N, C-alpha and C positions, 0 to 999 in steps of 0.2 A: 545853839545846840549850847544847854547848861550845863556847867562842869561841877560836879563835886567839889568843894575845898574839904580836904583831908585835913585832918588835927591828929596830933602826936599820940591820943591818949589810945590809941589801937592799935593794933600787929598789922604788918602787912596784909596778912591772910586773912584777916579780919574785915579788911577795908573791900578784899577782893567779895570775901563770900556776901559782905554786906551789898557793893556793886550787883554783885548775881540774883541776890534775892530782888534786890531794890528793879534791875530790869527782866525776873523772870526768867533767868538760864539755868540750866541743871549744867552738870559737868560736861558733859556730852555736847550740848546745846553750845555751851564755852568752848570748846574744841574747835568747832565748824566752824563760828563767827570770827576766831583767831585765827586760824589754820596753824594753830601752837601742838607739838606733838603729844598725844597723851600722855607719856610720860613724866613729859615736863609740868603738864596741869597737874597731874598728881603729886608731882613732889612740893609744887609751891601751895596747895591745898592741905597736904602732911606738914608742911614746913621743915621737909627736907631738902633745903637749899643747895647741899652738898652735892646734890645727884642732877643741879642744873649745869649747864655748860660755863665757860667763861664770861665773865662779866661786859664785856661787848656785845653780846650774843643777846645775856640774858637782857640787856637792855631795849633791845627789840621787841622781846617778848613783852616784857611792862608796857611799854606804849603801846600793842596791840590789845593788851587789858586795860589799858588807861580808855583808848578811844570803844571799845567795846561797851565800858561798863560807864562812860562818862565820868570819869573820874581826872584829876588833875595828874597830867604825867609828871611833871617836874618833883611835888611831891610824895605821890607813890613811888619814885624812882628813890628818889632821897631816903623814904623808909624804908625800902628793902637794902638800899645797903649799911642801914644802921644794924639791920637785924642780920644781914648777910656774912659769910666769912667770903669776902669778894674773892673771887677768881681774874687771874691777870691771861690777859691770852698771851700764849708764846709759841715759840717755834714748831712744838708738837700739838698744839691745840688744833682739832678740826672744825668745820662748819658744821652744826646739827642736821642731822639726815632728813630729806626731805623726803617723807612719805607717797608722795605722789610721783617723784623724780624716776625716770628710768634707771637701772643701776647702769654704772661708768663701767667701763672697759678700759685696761690700757693698752697700751702701743704694744706691749709682748705680747699679753693674751689674744691680741687681736691678731698677729702675726700668727702667733701660735695656731689660733682657730683658722686662719685661712691654710697654712700649712697641710691641718691634718685635713681640712675639704678636698684640697687638690690631689694629697695622697687618695684619701677614698674615692675621688674621680678617676684615678688609674689604676686604683685595686679593684675597684667593684667589675669592668669589663674585664679582668684577668680571672677574674673567681670560678667563670665559665671553661676558661682552658685547663683548670685542676680539678673541678667536679662536677663538668657536665658532662652529655653523654656524647661519644666520640662518633663521627659520623665518615663510613667506610663504604665504599661502592665497588663491587667486586664487576670486571669488565670481560675478563676469560677464566672461565667458562660464563658466558651471557646469561645462559639461562640452566635450570635445573635438570637432571636427569637426560643428558645427552647423550648421544651413542658415538663411537668412534673408533674408526679401521686402524688409526696412530696407537704405536705402542708408546708414544711420549704425548705431553700438552705443556700450553706456557699458562703457567696462573698469574694474573693482572689483575690489578687493582689501582683504587687511590684511597687517600686519606684526607681528613682536609686539616688536620692538624698534625704540625710536623713533626713536635713532641709526643702524638700518643705511639704506642709501642704495638707494631703490627705482627701477628702470629699466624701461620698457618701450618694447623694441626701440632700447636703448640710451640712449632720451632720459631723461631723470632726472623724476622726478615727486615732487609736493609730498605730504606724510603731514601727517593731520591728527594731533590730541593724542590721538586716540583708537586710532591706528594706521591708519585706515582710510584709502586714496589710490581715485581715482576720476578720470575722464578720457573725454570722450563723443569718439569720432573717426570721419570716414567711411569706407566701403565701397567696394571697389573690385570689379566685377564678377568673379565667380568667385572662386578663393581667396585670403584674407586670414590670413596669419600672424602671432600674437601673441607675443613671450620677455616673460615677466614676470621678474626677477631682484631678489634682493636680497643687499645685499654690504656685508659686516661688516668694518669697520676690522682692517687688521690679520689679518682671519679669512679665512673661506670663502665661497662664492658660492653661493647657491640657484637654480635657473630651473625655472621651470613654464614649458610651453608650450601654447599655446592655435590651433584653428584656426576661420576661420569662413568658411562659404562663401556669398557673396551670390548672390541669385538671383531676380533683379525679374522679378515677375508679367507675365503676356504681352499685349499689347493686344491690342486686337479691331478689327477694320477700321472703317472709316466705313461707315455705311448708304449712302451715296450711290454708294460706289465696287461695294458689292453690288447695287443697283439697274441701276447700269449694266453691270456682270457679264450680271444677267437679260435686259436688253433685247436686249445684244447675241445670246445665244442666241437669244433668239426671230427675232431679223431674221434671223439663220440658217438658221434652221428655215422660213421660210417661203420663202426665194430657194431652196432645197434641190429640185430636180426631184422 
């Protein structure tokens, strides 16, 4: 490959532009073949060398330009140094950003991300405990509209979540460790209605209704009253002509 020998009569930019014209390259094509960041290529073509990074990094860019444009690297680099206000690499300098590289993560950020993922994995299943619909099962009475001759009944049921509040006719009921609740209540003659409800904190309310009909058995009349009624009927028969 033949390299063009650079004379000192032209500026660094002039040699780059002339090399692009000779090779038939546009600025965008030069960016593609050299893999130099577009902002740095524009800074070179605009002679804004103060926008370029420190000298050790620019030297690599000049080498890529020389290879792509078939120019003499050493001469091109010397020409750049004469024109540019050379920056020396220091402890605070950073390598130019590779626009094709994946973003890097610090150990602290990675640790924080893992903590957030673990916290979400623990918290998401618990969301239903606060916002979901409670599950309540009424075991006694086992059916609706039942009739009983007893003047008392045991109301019993079960809830899935021990943190749910259980109420019967708006009265809070204690729930056991196994989720079972139980209470005995008196019945009034006729229709007795019971509303079982489970309320979840910040969540919905689930309600089950039961109707119990209390029909006490009929009491037989005393024998003395029956005998008096029979004697009275006989007396009426004798007195009748």
